[in-house]
N, C-alpha and C positions, 0 to 999 in steps of 0.2 A: 417570463424569464428576465432577470436583472443581468445587466452587463457591465464589466469594469474593463478599463483600458490597459493595454500592454505598454512597453517603453516607447512605441512608435505611434500610439494613438488607435491601434486597432481594437475593436470591441470583442471581448471574450466573455462568453457565458460564465457567470460566477459559479455555476455547477458544471464541472467536467466529468467526463465518462472515463473511469478507469477500466482497462481492458485486461486486467490481470486475472480477474475471477469470473471469466465467462463460465457459464455451466457447461460441463463436460459430457460428452457422449463416448465412453471409452477413453481413449488415449487423446482425442482431440476435442475442441470445442463443439458444442452443439450448434452448428451453423444456422439452422432455421430459427432456433429460439433467440440466438444473438441478434440475427437480422431483424427480427420483429421488435426486439427491444431497442436497438440502435436507431432504427428508423423512427420508432416513436419518439426517442430522445430528440432526434434531429427535428421533427415535426413540431416538437414544442419548444424548440429554441436552443438546445445544446449545441455549441459548436466547437467544443475542445474535446479531443479523444486521445488518450494516453496509452501507449503500448511500449513494448521493448522487445529487443532482439532475443532476450533470455526467457521471455513468457511463451511456453510451448503453444504454437498454433496460433497466437494472438494476432501477430502482424498479418499473417496470411488471411485469417478470418476478417479482420477489419478491412484490409485491402479490397478483399473479394466483395464484401458488402458495399462498400463505398463505390466500387467500380460498377458492379452489376445494377445498382440503383441510381447511377448517374448523379451522385451527390458529392463527389470527391471535392469540387470547388466550393461548396457550401460550408465546409468545415475546416478546421485546424487539426492537422495530425501531428502529435508529439510521440517520438520514439527515441530510443536510447541505444548508444554504443557501448557494448561490454568492455570498458576501458581495461578492467582487470586481466583481460585475455589478450590484449594487443601487445605484440612484441616488435612491430614495424609499421611504418607508415602504409606500406603495401597491404598489410593485414587490415588497417583501419579502413583504407579505401575499398577493399574486396568486401568486408562486411558492410559497409555502408551501401554499396551497390547491391548486394544481396538484400538489404532491407528494402531499398526502392523497389525490387522485384517482388518481395513479399506483399508490398503495400500497393503494388500495381500503380505507382505514381512516378512522376518525374522530380518530385521535391518533397521535403519534409519541412513543415512550417516551424516546428519547435524541436531542435535536435539537442539531446542532453548526454553529457558524459555520466555514465551510469554508476551510481553508488560510490561516490568519492567519501573516504573516511579520513584522509590525510592529505596534506598539501603535497607530500612526495608522490603521490599518484599523478597529480597535475604536473609536477616537474618532470617526471619520466616521460609523460606524454610530449612535453615541450621538447624534450631532448630528441624525441622521435621526429619532431617537425610538424606537430600537430597544429600550431598557430597558422603557419604557411597553408596547411591543407584546409583549415577552416576558411581563411581568406579566399582561396580558389573556389571553395564549394559556394561561398556566398556570392562571389563574382558571377559564377555561372547560373545562380539561381536555384540550385539543388537543395541548399540549406537556407532558410530564410532568417531564423534566429537561432543563437546557440546559448546553451545553459548547462547546468549540472545538477543532478539529484545527490542528496546529501544524507549520510548517516554517520554521526559522529559528535564530538562535543562542541559547544559554542565557541570556544576560542579558535579551534581549528577551522570552523565554519567561516569565522571572520577573516582569516589568513587567506583562505581559498577565494572569498568574495572579492578581497583586494588584489588578487593575483593576475586577474585579466578583466578585460572589458566585457563582462557577461551581459547578455540580453535578458536573461530570467534565471531563476533557480527554482528547485523543487525540494521541499523539506518536509519531514514528518513533523505534524504540529497538531495538537489537540489540548484539551483542557487538563489532561493528565501529564502531558509532555511540555507544559508551559515553561518549565526551567530545565529541561533536558534536551538533548539533541541540538539543533540550532536555537530552539527555544524562542521566547518572545524577543529576547535581546537581538538574535540573529535576524528575525523577521523584521524588526524595526530598523536594524542596520541596512538591510537590503532596500527596504522602502526609501530610506534617507538618500540612498545612492540612485534612486529612480529604477530599481531593478524589480520588476513583478515577481511575486512570490506565488508559487503553485503548491498547494497543500496535499500531501498524501497522508494516509492513515488518520483521517479525520475523527474517525470513531475508534481508533486504536484496535483495528482488526476485530471489530465487533464487541470489544470489551464495554464501550460506552453505550451499547444497545442492551446487551444482557447484564443489567446492572444487579448487584446484590440486593437481597430483600429489603434491607433498611433504606437503600438509596431509592429503590422503587417506590417505597412509602413516601419518602420525602418529595419525590417528584409529583406522586398522585396527589399529595395534600397541599402542594404548592399553590394550586389554582390557576396555573399557567395554561393547563390543557395540552401541554407539550408532551409528545412521546420522547423516550430517551434519546433516539436519533435527531430529533427536531432540537433538543436542547444543545446537543454537541454541535450541530451545524450552524445554529443561530449564534453560538458563542463565537465561531469563527467568522461568520459574515458581519458581525458586529464591529469587526476590525478593518478599517479602511486599507490598511498595509497588505491585507490578503486579497489576491487577485482572483485566483480560481481555487475552488475546493473539489478535488477528485473524489469520486465515490465509485467503488467496484460494484455497480448495480447489476444484479442477476436475476431479477424477477420484476415483473410489471408493478407488483405492489411496492416494491422498494423505489422503483423508478418513480412512480406516480407521487408517492410521499415526498421524495427529494425534489421533484419538480414543483410541487405545491410550495413547499418551503422557500424554494429558490425564486419564486415568483414575487416575494414581498420582503424577504430578508435584507436588511441594509443597516449600515453603520448607524449606531444611535438608537437602535430598537431595544437593546439590552438595558434593563434598569438596574439600579443598585440591588434590588430584591432578586433579580435574576443571578447577578453575580454572586450573591450570598448563597443562593441555592446551589450553584455549582461548586462553591467552596465546601459545602456540607456533603454533597455527593462524592466529591473527590476524596475527602477524608474517609468516608465509608469505604470506598473502593480500596484504597491503600491499606486499609486495615486487613482485608481479606486476601488481596493477591499474593501469590507465592512466587511468580516468575513473570518478567516483563516481556513475554513473547507476543509479538503481533501477528503472528501467522504469516509473514512474508514468504516463507519458504525459501529463503536464500541459502538456507543450511542443507537443502536437499538438492539431489538424492543423497542419502546416507548410503555409503558402501556395504553396510551390514543390513540395510533395509529397515532401520528404526524409523518410525514415524515420529520425528521430533516435534513438529508443530502440533500434531494430533495429541501426543502425550502431554505436552504442556498445556493445551487447550483444556483438556480434561482435568488435569491436576489443578488448574486455577479454578475451573468451574466447580470442583467439589468444594472449595472454600468460599467462592463468591456466593454460590447458591445455598451452600449449607446442607446439601444432600448427598452424603458419602456414598450410600448404597446405591441410589439410583444412578449416579455418575459412573460408579465403578461397573455397573451392569452395562451402561451405554459404551463405556470404553472397551469392556470385553466383547461386546457385540460388534461394534464398528471397527475396532482395530484387530482384535483377536480372531474374528472369523474370516478375515481376508486370506486369500490363498497363501500369501507370505505374511505372516503375522508381524506387525511392526513394533513389538514390545522393546522397551528400553533395555531389557535384559541382554539383548543382542549386541549392545555397544561394546566395542573393543577398546575404547579410549583413544582412537587414532587422532582426534582433535581437528579434523578437516572441517567439521561444521563450525567450530569457533572461529575458524579463519574468515568465514563469510558472513557471520552474524552481525546485522547492523546495530543491535542493541547490546553487543558485547557481553552477552550472557555466558556464564560458565557452565555451558551446556552439559558437559560430562558430569560434573557434580550434581547439577540439577536433575539430570535424568535418573541418577541412582535414588534420590529422594523422592522423585515422582513415581518411580516404579514401586518402591515400597509402600507408598500410599495408595496407589491405584490397584496394586495387585498383592494384598495380603495373602498368606497361605491358602485360605478357603477358596478365594477366587483363582489362584494359580491351579489347584487341583480341579476346580469346576471347568476352567478353561480348557484345560488339558483333556478332560473327558468330552467337553463339547466339540472340540477341534477333531477328535478321533470319530465321533458320531457324524458330524457334518461333511467329513472327508470321505466317507464310504461311498 
């Protein structure tokens, strides 16, 4: 494992474990599976684990694993305050104390204001007294370092970056988002201020793994021997401004591949040929993609039960893979045969989802387009019949 330093010289594994996508067993994470994977990651040198108050069951699962295996002091825990829900400093403190209980710890190593999109959100927290609260928590040692996670445009990111003496920040960044969100400009600006940058969505919700046919051909014929995931991760680790790259690893195969890459990836490994390959693949992907959904699920739950991320995933997959019939069948099976079908036709246009979308997608409009493409009349009829048969 390669390590990079934070603002105070602490060594962080350049591969971080994102705990949002634990495999689930019913409504909760599969504890035994998550335990095996997390302990394997720790044994192989991963020391940064990222969770959040808003990830169902994640803080509890991570806290239990670290506590029961006696490894809490061997790792750094990052979690997040749902700032968008806070209406008083008492609520902030109550939520933080609840997080400590969930995590079975007396401190959080890296604490983030979750999902800033506008500086007004930070200004609102300041009016509640958040700066004094942070100072008190740091003084007592319950928070070691303070930062924020961000989904918005570059200019607003720069304003938030300058609004407080942050210890670190977390941004969505990958070779498709090089000029969107905080983007390379934001990553460079943070690094220039000495602020470590934690990367989320390094493979853009799996889109940089499930490449279009033409992009897979480009990668195969490049002679690098890289998988799609390896190309995306090495692109990030080639940049010295990147501190930790988070990956939502939920299989031993994925974990071992990422551990292998993280064991030797470092700045300067990417050649001009590698960058040219990325440019070609990026161009192919953008020709195919219909909607820029990363599958983060901040839009969920939908009051009407629409599976928004699932709908957009299959909508994009139709065009990325060029297999409309096959993807329509998968969509009908995986979404349509649930107890409560999450079809986009159930959308009533309330707009609640758009208020929480980090990508600022016009979800209501895109759902209509996706539904038309994914469920033409024959599929609607067939699905209706299938639901009646399977519900007996």
